[in-house]
C-alpha positions in Angstrom: 342.4 56.4 148.4 339.0 58.3 148.4 336.2 56.0 147.8 333.5 56.9 145.2 330.0 56.5 146.6 327.7 54.8 144.2 324.1 53.8 144.5 322.9 50.5 142.9 319.3 50.5 141.8 318.7 47.1 140.3 315.8 46.0 138.2 314.4 44.4 135.1 313.5 47.8 133.6 311.0 46.4 131.1 310.7 49.3 130.3 312.4 51.9 132.5 310.1 54.8 133.4 310.0 58.1 135.2 309.5 56.5 138.5 312.9 54.7 138.2 314.5 58.0 137.2 313.0 59.9 140.1 314.2 57.4 142.6 317.7 57.5 141.1 317.9 61.3 141.2 316.5 61.5 144.7 318.9 58.8 145.9 321.8 60.6 144.3 320.9 63.9 146.0 319.6 62.7 149.4 322.4 60.2 149.9 325.1 62.5 148.4 326.2 59.8 146.0 328.7 60.4 143.2 326.7 58.2 140.9 323.6 56.0 140.8 323.8 52.9 138.6 320.6 51.5 137.1 321.7 47.9 137.1 319.9 45.9 134.5 319.3 42.3 135.6 320.4 40.0 132.7 318.2 37.1 133.9 316.1 38.3 136.9 315.5 35.3 139.1 312.3 36.9 140.4 310.8 36.8 136.9 311.5 33.1 136.2 308.8 31.7 133.9 307.7 35.2 132.7 308.3 36.6 129.3 310.6 39.6 129.4 312.3 41.6 126.8 315.9 40.6 125.7 318.5 41.9 128.2 320.3 43.9 125.5 317.1 45.7 124.6 316.3 46.5 128.3 319.9 47.8 128.6 319.5 50.0 125.5 316.3 51.5 126.9 318.0 52.3 130.3 320.9 53.9 128.4 318.5 56.0 126.5 316.5 56.9 129.7 319.6 58.0 131.6 321.1 60.0 128.7 321.8 63.5 129.9 321.0 62.8 133.6 324.0 63.9 135.6 325.3 61.2 137.9 322.8 58.5 136.7 324.1 55.8 134.4 323.1 52.4 133.0 325.0 49.4 134.1 325.5 46.0 132.5 327.5 44.6 135.5 325.0 41.7 135.8 325.5 40.7 132.2 328.7 38.7 133.0 328.5 35.9 133.6 325.1 35.3 131.9 322.5 33.6 133.9 320.5 34.5 137.0 321.4 37.8 138.4 321.9 37.8 142.2 322.6 41.1 144.0 325.0 39.5 146.5 327.2 38.2 143.7 327.2 41.6 142.0 328.3 43.2 145.2 331.1 40.6 145.7 332.3 41.3 142.1 332.4 45.0 142.9 334.4 44.4 146.1 336.9 42.3 144.2 337.3 44.4 141.0 336.3 47.9 142.0 337.5 48.3 145.6 337.5 52.1 145.1 333.7 52.0 145.2 331.5 52.3 148.3 328.2 50.9 147.2 324.7 51.7 148.6 322.0 49.3 147.6 318.8 51.2 146.8 315.4 49.4 147.0 311.8 50.0 147.6 310.2 49.2 150.9 308.2 46.4 149.2 311.5 44.7 148.0 313.1 45.3 151.4 310.2 43.6 153.2 311.0 40.4 151.2 314.7 40.6 151.3 315.1 37.5 153.3 314.0 35.5 150.2 316.9 36.8 148.2 319.9 34.6 147.5 322.4 34.8 150.4 320.5 37.8 151.8 322.2 37.6 155.2 325.5 38.7 153.5 324.1 41.9 151.8 324.7 44.2 154.8 328.4 43.4 154.9 328.8 44.3 151.3 326.8 47.5 150.9 324.9 50.1 152.8 321.1 49.7 152.4 318.8 52.6 151.5 315.1 52.0 151.4 312.6 54.1 149.5 309.5 54.6 151.6 306.3 53.3 150.1 302.8 53.6 151.4 301.6 50.5 153.1 305.1 49.0 153.7 306.9 49.2 157.0 310.5 48.1 157.2 312.3 48.1 160.5 316.0 48.5 161.3 316.9 50.5 158.2 319.4 53.4 158.8 319.0 55.1 155.4 315.5 56.0 154.2 314.6 57.9 151.1 311.5 60.1 150.8 310.6 60.1 147.1 307.5 61.6 145.4 305.0 58.7 144.9 303.8 58.1 141.4 301.3 55.4 140.3 303.5 54.1 137.5 304.8 50.6 136.8 306.5 48.8 134.0 303.6 46.3 134.1 301.1 49.1 133.6 303.2 50.6 130.8 303.3 47.3 129.0 299.5 47.0 129.3 299.1 50.5 128.0 301.2 49.7 124.9 299.3 46.5 124.3 296.0 48.5 124.5 297.3 51.1 122.0 297.4 53.8 124.6 300.3 56.4 124.8 303.2 56.2 127.2 304.9 59.4 126.3 304.4 61.0 129.8 305.5 57.8 131.6 308.8 57.1 129.8 311.5 59.3 128.4 311.2 60.0 124.7 314.1 57.8 123.7 312.5 54.8 125.5 309.1 55.5 123.8 310.9 55.5 120.4 312.7 52.2 121.2 309.5 50.5 122.4 307.6 51.6 119.2 310.5 50.8 116.9 311.0 47.3 118.3 307.3 46.6 118.5 307.6 45.7 122.2 304.6 44.9 124.4 302.2 44.4 121.5 300.3 41.9 123.6 302.7 38.9 123.7 304.5 40.1 126.9 302.2 42.9 128.2 301.6 41.5 131.7 
């Protein structure tokens, strides 16, 4: 059986933006992946205590953002079971239920530098290949797959602040995401940081 090569780019995606999409497309092309999944964390353990948008809304925004992007799709794999989303458990579930997939875990150098703090981090390398997106100021040793991606100064936090300040986000997020943010009244100040 030929395995399908997929990339897993996990995140809160509150909201998804062009930086996420550029990483996904560059990973797809540079790593010759069949697909890149933008895996929406249902309950991101790193964000405990912070206000974040409902998981269903974040998933809807990612679906809108990836619409029409060949080989880049939204994934709700971390929605079952509900609760904290741990990458190692997602990879184990894929190994059990989708053995035809050969996963590559895609992360920024900043995340990779702190990977030892992740739940059962020592098991990740046995479950997926690791690909690290180079970021200025972050050096990660011992990584076989590195991605060179155009650097943009864009973040979900910055976008939430722009919305709270009444500033436009139409060049930072795909049009469908902009419409959903406006339609739902997200980031009006209550969860802008």
